[in-house]
N, C-alpha and C positions, 0 to 999 in steps of 0.2 A: 633419442637413441640412448640406450643404457650405457653407462660408463663402466670401466673395469677396475678391479682392485689390484690387478697384476701391475707392479711397478714398471716392468719392462714395457708393457703396452700402453700404460697410462701416459707415458711421456711422448708417445707418437702423436703426430697431427691427426685429428679426428675427422676433418672434412666437414661438409654440411649436408644436411638432409635436404632433399628437394632439388638437388643438382648443384654442380659447381663446387669448387674448393676454395677455401678462404674467401676473398672478396671478388674473385674473378667472375663468378656467376652473376653477381649483382652489377658489375661493371658492364658486362655485355648487355644485360637487360636495359641498363640506363641508356646505352647508345641507341637503342631502338626508339627513343623518344624523339629523335631528330627526324624531321621530314623536309623534303624539298618543297619548293614553291608550287609544284604540281600535285601535291598531296601524296606523293609516293614516299615510301620509307627510305631514308638515306642509308647508305652503306656505312656501318660503324667502322671506326678505326681498327685495322687488323690487330694492333697491339691489345685492344680491349677485348677482342674475341678469342684470343689465344691464351689458354691457361699456362702456368709455368711448367707443368708436366701433366701427362695423362693420368687418369685415375688408376689405382691399383686393381689388379684382377687376381683371380685364383691362380692363373698361370704364373704370375710374378711371384706369388708366395711359394709355389712348387719349385720354380727355378732357383730362387734365392736360397731356399732351404736346402735344395740339392747341392748347390755350390758350397754352402757353408759346411754341410756334412761331408762333402767330398774333401775339402781342405782338412777337416778334423781327422778323417779316416786315413788320409795319406800321411799326415804327420804322425799319427798314432802308430802306423806301421813302421815308420822309420825309428820312432822312439822304442818300440817293442824290440826291433832287431838290434838296436844299440845296446839295450840292457841284456839281451840274449848273448851278445858277444862279449860284453863286459858288465857282469852283475854289479860291480862297484858303482856303476852310474845310476842304479835304480833309485836310491834315496835322493840324489841330487836332482834328477829329472822330475821326480814326483814333486819335490819342493818348488822347483822353478816353474813347472807347469801350473801347479795349484795356486801359487802366489800371483804369478803373472795373469792367469785367467781371472782370479778374484779381483785384482786391481783394475783390469780392463772392464770387467762387468760393472764394478762400482762407478767407474768413470762414465761408462755408457749410460747407466741409469740416472745418476745424479747430475750429470752434465747435459742430460737430455740429448744424447747422441746415439740412441739405439738404432737409428736409421742410417748411421754412417757405415758404408760398406767396408772401408778399411779397418775400422774399429771392430766390426763384427767378425771379419775374417781373421784379424789378429787374435781375437778372443778364441776363435775356433782352433787356431794353430797352437796356442798355449794349452788349451784343453786336450788337444791331440797329444802333445808331449806328456801331459799328466796321465791321460788314460792309457796310452801305450805302455808307459813305464809301470803304472799301477797294475795293469792287466798281467804283465809278465811277472811282477813280484808276487801277486796273489795267487798265481797258478804254478809257481816253480818250486821245485824241491830245494833250489839254491837258497830260498828264503823260508824254508820250513813249511811250504804249502804243497799241494798236489793238484792234479787235474789237467794241467797243460792247456794246449790250444783248444781241446774239446770243451772245456768249461767256458772259455772265452766265446766260442761259437754258440754255446747254449745261451749265454748272457745276451749276445747280440740278437739272436732269434727271439728270445723272450722280450727284449726291449721293443723291437719293432712289432712283435705280436701284440703287445699291450697297446702300442701306439695306434695300430690299425683297428684294433678292437674298440678302443675308445672313440676313434673316428666314426665307426659304425654306430656306436651308442649315441654319439652327438647328432649324426645325420638322421637317425631314425627318431630322435626325440625321446628315447627311452628314459634318459635323465635330462631334465631341463636345467639350464643355468639360470637360476633365479638369484635375486639379491641375498635371500636367506642362505641358499646353497653356497654362494660365494663367501659370505661371512663365516660360515661354519668351516669351510675349507681353509680359508686364510687363518682362522683361529687354530686349526689343527697344525698347519705349517709352523706357526709361531711356537706352539707347544713342542713340536718335534725339535725345532732349532734350539729352544731353551734346554731341552733334555740333552741334546748333543753337546752343547757348551758346558752344561753341568757335569756330564760324564767326563769330558776332557779335563776339567778343573779337578774333579775328584780323583782322576787318574794320577795326579801329581802327589796325592796323599795316601791313596790305597791302591794296591794292584788291581787293575781291571775297572776301577771307578765304580759305576753303578752296574757293571757287567752288561752293558748294552752292546758291546762289541767284542765279547770274549768267545762267542761261538756257542754259548749255552742256550738253554730254553728261552730265557728272557731276551737274549740277543736275537734269536730267530723270530720271536714275536715282534720285537722292535723293527727288524728289517721288513717283515711282512706289512707292518703298519706304514712304514716309509714308502714301500712299493705301492700300497693302496693310495696313499695321499698323492704320490707322484702321478699315478695313473689318472686320478680324478682331476689333477691339475691340467691335464691335456684338454679337458672340457672348457676350462677357463681360457686356455690358449686359443682353441678353435672359435670360441664365442667372440673373443677380442678381435681375431682376424676377420670374422664375419662382419662385425661392426664396422671395421675399417673399410672393408670392401663396399658395404652398403652406404657408408658415409662418403664414398668417393675420395678417400685419402689418396695422396699422391703416390706414384709408383715406388719411390724410394722407401716408403713406409713398409714395404715387403721385407726389407732387410731387418727391420725391428721385429717383425713376425718370425723370421728365420732365427733371430737371436733368442727370442723367447722360447721357441720350440726346442732349440738346441740346448738351452739351459735345463729344461725339463728332461730331455732325452739323456743328457749326461748324468743327471741325478738318478734317474731310473736305472740306467745301466750299472752305475756304481752299486746301487742297493741290490740289484739282482746278482751281480758278480760276487758281492760280499756274502749273500745268502747261499749261493752255490758253493762258495769256498768253505762255509761251515759244514755242509753235508759231505764234502770231499775230504775233510780232515778229521772226521769222527773216528 
């Protein structure tokens, strides 16, 4: 079974090919070696026959992802309304949500806890705080922007439109996830992150930095590149989820899939919202 370069999914338990998860399949098979004196197969110990949990299914992925996005959306709405009633909360909520979400994401990835439901839902809550406040700030005249809820609606539709579009691409095999494709996409992600960090640092010395986020032609091109990379990242997410299901990973691994998909959805939404804000403020 092919492994994945996605750090979110790489830390999840992979299961085994050919049935069973971890060592439970081999234990049950070994029990069958015992036979009674009449030549009949003895009944194995029930503890040997029962795995720790059932294997993950596509329904588990859909359910866990739906719950995660539901928490994110509910908290985002509260955050949006809070900033609407008190614009002064905008900057604070954006900072709290962004930092909290980043810290939890790093803990989940490096502590190998991406399949922990509490951690995933806590991450979704912090991202909800961040996205709700950011959405209000980037579409409100109180902060020098315009567009209002209409732009937010367009960004949400665009995000899920890209998501389902890439799902169709993956299911039809129009673009296959190969090791070469994965390496190229990971390289592109690293390049984008380096440019973002460089732009941030340059911004401390020159206004606008490299002008990647100023709303000009270069900023529009950069946002389009980020949207394209985020869109193709869904193919890696779908492929990793498919590998886990085929490998009979345990049910709780579906939380890790939900986490990975949510990370990509959040990034894609931010980039689409940013791009729409450029056009609405020309």
